[in-house]
C-alpha positions in Angstrom: 0.2 -0.1 -0.1 2.9 2.5 0.5 4.3 1.5 -2.7 1.1 2.9 -4.6 1.2 5.8 -2.4 4.3 6.8 -3.3 4.4 6.3 -6.8 1.1 8.0 -6.9 2.6 11.1 -5.4 5.5 10.7 -7.5 2.9 11.4 -11.4 1.5 13.5 -9.4 4.6 15.7 -9.0 5.5 15.3 -12.5 2.5 15.8 -13.8 2.7 19.3 -12.3 5.4 20.3 -13.0 6.1 22.7 -16.2 7.7 20.5 -19.1 11.1 22.4 -19.5 12.6 20.2 -22.4 9.4 21.4 -24.7 11.0 24.8 -25.4 12.3 25.7 -29.2 15.7 24.6 -29.0 17.6 27.4 -27.5 16.0 29.9 -30.6 18.2 27.5 -32.7 15.0 27.5 -35.3 14.1 30.6 -34.6 17.0 33.0 -35.6 17.8 33.9 -31.9 20.8 31.6 -31.2 24.2 33.2 -30.7 25.6 32.8 -34.2 22.6 34.6 -35.7 21.2 38.7 -35.4 24.6 39.9 -36.2 23.7 41.6 -39.4 24.8 39.3 -41.9 22.6 37.1 -44.3 23.0 33.6 -44.7 25.2 34.3 -48.3 26.9 37.6 -47.2 30.3 36.6 -46.9 30.6 33.7 -49.0 32.2 33.0 -52.1 29.4 32.7 -55.0 31.2 30.0 -56.7 32.2 28.2 -53.6 31.3 24.3 -54.7 32.8 25.1 -58.4 36.6 25.1 -59.4 37.5 28.6 -60.2 38.9 27.6 -63.2 35.8 26.6 -64.5 33.5 29.0 -63.6 31.3 30.8 -66.5 32.6 28.2 -69.3 29.9 26.3 -69.4 30.1 22.7 -71.3 33.1 21.1 -72.3 34.0 21.0 -76.2 35.7 18.2 -77.3 37.1 17.9 -81.0 36.3 14.5 -82.0 33.9 13.4 -84.9 29.9 12.8 -84.6 30.6 9.7 -85.3 33.3 8.7 -82.4 31.3 10.8 -79.9 28.3 8.3 -80.8 30.7 5.3 -80.3 32.2 6.1 -77.3 28.6 7.2 -75.7 27.2 3.4 -76.3 30.1 2.0 -74.6 30.4 4.0 -71.9 26.5 3.8 -70.9 26.7 -0.1 -71.5 29.4 0.4 -68.6 27.1 2.4 -66.7 24.4 -0.3 -66.8 22.7 1.4 -69.5 21.1 0.3 -72.5 20.5 2.4 -75.2 17.3 2.3 -77.2 17.7 4.5 -80.0 19.2 7.6 -81.3 17.8 10.6 -83.7 19.3 12.7 -85.9 17.6 16.3 -85.2 19.6 19.1 -86.9 22.5 19.5 -85.0 21.6 17.3 -82.8 22.2 13.6 -82.0 19.9 12.6 -79.3 20.6 9.6 -77.5 17.7 7.8 -75.8 18.7 5.4 -72.8 17.4 3.3 -70.2 18.4 1.2 -67.0 19.2 -2.3 -68.0 16.5 -4.9 -66.0 18.1 -7.0 -62.9 16.1 -9.7 -63.6 13.4 -8.2 -61.4 9.7 -8.3 -62.2 9.2 -7.4 -65.7 9.1 -3.6 -65.9 11.5 -1.5 -68.1 13.0 1.8 -66.7 11.5 5.4 -67.8 13.5 6.7 -71.1 16.1 9.1 -70.1 17.8 11.4 -72.9 21.1 12.6 -73.8 21.9 15.2 -76.7 25.3 15.6 -78.3 25.3 18.6 -79.9 27.5 18.9 -82.8 29.3 23.1 -83.1 31.4 23.4 -86.1 34.3 20.7 -85.4 33.6 20.0 -81.9 30.9 18.0 -80.1 29.3 19.1 -76.7 27.4 16.3 -74.3 24.0 18.1 -73.1 21.7 16.6 -70.7 24.1 13.8 -69.2 24.8 12.9 -65.7 27.8 13.6 -63.7 29.1 9.8 -63.5 28.4 9.3 -67.7 30.2 12.8 -68.7 33.3 11.6 -66.3 34.3 8.6 -68.0 32.9 10.6 -71.4 36.0 13.3 -70.7 38.6 10.6 -69.5 37.4 8.3 -73.0 37.4 11.4 -75.3 40.5 13.5 -74.3 42.9 10.7 -75.5 
């Protein structure tokens, strides 16, 4: 009987105590912490091109001095190595559009959606547009030499 009364008394004390831990986290979410409110916006004082190499700022996509046929062959090979299959290619004026999808890995009958990559012919050079970064890195390695 005494244990029940002690437990009930403890529960009553905890229910009557203010809930301190349910606050706003010392103002971190509201901009009231020690780091905020010092007259600087979030973007001030930071370099605008912080995530980029300074040599690559403002240059646009890389241009490769290769024949469009070689660029298309290397693209097919690189996509195959990364687990994609080339479904079709289209000539649209100065552009070669490559439609590809991820290969089936033996799970289910559904096919992955088609994704496109554009190879633009520009005078004696070729530019790759709308390509994922891992693919671009491999294309860069293969086409530089």
